[in-house]
C-alpha positions in Angstrom: 3.5 154.2 -52.5 1.5 156.7 -54.4 3.0 157.7 -57.8 1.8 160.5 -60.0 2.8 160.8 -63.6 2.0 164.0 -65.4 2.1 163.6 -69.2 2.2 166.7 -71.5 3.1 165.6 -75.0 0.7 164.3 -77.7 0.1 160.6 -77.9 1.8 160.2 -81.2 4.7 162.1 -82.9 7.0 162.0 -79.8 7.5 159.0 -77.5 7.2 160.9 -74.2 3.6 159.9 -73.6 4.4 156.3 -74.7 7.3 156.1 -72.3 5.4 157.6 -69.4 2.7 155.0 -69.9 5.2 152.2 -70.1 6.6 153.3 -66.8 3.1 153.7 -65.3 2.3 150.1 -66.3 5.6 148.8 -65.0 5.1 150.6 -61.6 1.6 149.2 -61.3 2.9 145.6 -61.8 6.0 146.1 -59.5 4.1 146.1 -56.2 0.5 145.6 -55.4 0.7 148.4 -52.8 1.7 151.0 -55.4 -1.0 153.2 -56.7 -0.5 155.0 -60.0 -2.3 158.2 -61.1 -1.7 159.5 -64.6 -2.7 163.1 -65.2 -3.0 164.1 -68.9 -2.3 167.8 -69.6 -1.9 169.9 -72.7 -1.7 167.7 -75.9 -1.6 164.5 -73.8 -5.4 164.8 -73.2 -5.9 163.5 -76.8 -4.4 160.2 -75.7 -7.7 159.5 -73.9 -9.8 159.7 -77.0 -11.6 156.5 -77.6 -11.5 154.6 -80.9 -7.9 155.1 -81.8 -6.7 153.1 -84.8 -3.0 152.6 -85.2 -1.1 150.5 -87.8 -0.4 146.8 -86.9 2.8 146.6 -84.8 2.6 150.2 -83.6 1.9 151.1 -80.0 -1.6 152.2 -79.1 -1.9 154.6 -76.1 -5.6 153.8 -75.8 -4.8 150.2 -74.9 -2.0 151.4 -72.6 -4.3 153.7 -70.7 -6.8 150.9 -70.3 -4.0 148.9 -68.8 -3.4 151.6 -66.2 -7.1 151.3 -65.2 -6.9 147.5 -65.2 -4.0 147.8 -62.8 -6.2 149.7 -60.4 -4.7 153.1 -61.4 -6.6 156.2 -62.3 -6.4 158.5 -65.3 -7.4 162.2 -64.9 -7.6 164.8 -67.7 -7.1 168.5 -67.4 -10.5 170.0 -68.2 -9.1 173.3 -69.5 -6.8 171.4 -71.8 -9.8 169.3 -73.0 -11.8 172.4 -73.8 -8.9 174.1 -75.6 -8.7 171.0 -77.9 -12.5 170.6 -78.4 -12.4 167.2 -76.6 -15.7 166.4 -74.8 -16.4 164.0 -72.0 -18.4 161.8 -74.4 -15.2 161.2 -76.5 -12.9 160.0 -73.8 -12.4 156.4 -72.7 -14.6 154.9 -70.1 -13.2 155.1 -66.6 -11.2 158.2 -67.2 -12.5 161.6 -66.2 -12.2 165.4 -66.5 -10.2 166.9 -63.6 -9.0 170.3 -62.4 -5.8 172.0 -61.4 -7.1 172.0 -57.8 -7.3 168.2 -57.9 -3.9 168.0 -59.5 -2.5 170.1 -56.7 -4.1 167.8 -54.1 -2.8 164.7 -55.8 0.7 166.2 -56.1 0.8 166.9 -52.4 -0.3 163.4 -51.4 2.0 161.6 -53.9 5.2 160.0 -52.7 6.7 160.4 -56.2 5.9 162.8 -59.0 7.2 162.2 -62.5 6.7 164.6 -65.4 6.9 163.6 -69.1 
């Protein structure tokens, strides 16, 4: 099964991105045949910024996104959203990449499930 999760909210301040990533990680572990794609849009693109420092005991979306990649998933970022927030390719986590609306459209059509947070 191919699952696409589209995340829109900032990494901190609300828990939508956190909960979307929790689900992405659980889906990746649930069945080896399940592939997970996380598409970060709007303020969620900031979740892919490397070098995040959070207080001890607080969730860290950088580690969670790395977990998606470790589970053979992929993380794509809206390029237009990155540009609007001044986020460069050099600032994002290794293994994640800039994407486009055209690629999101293709990924959406090929996905068995699409979940939006």
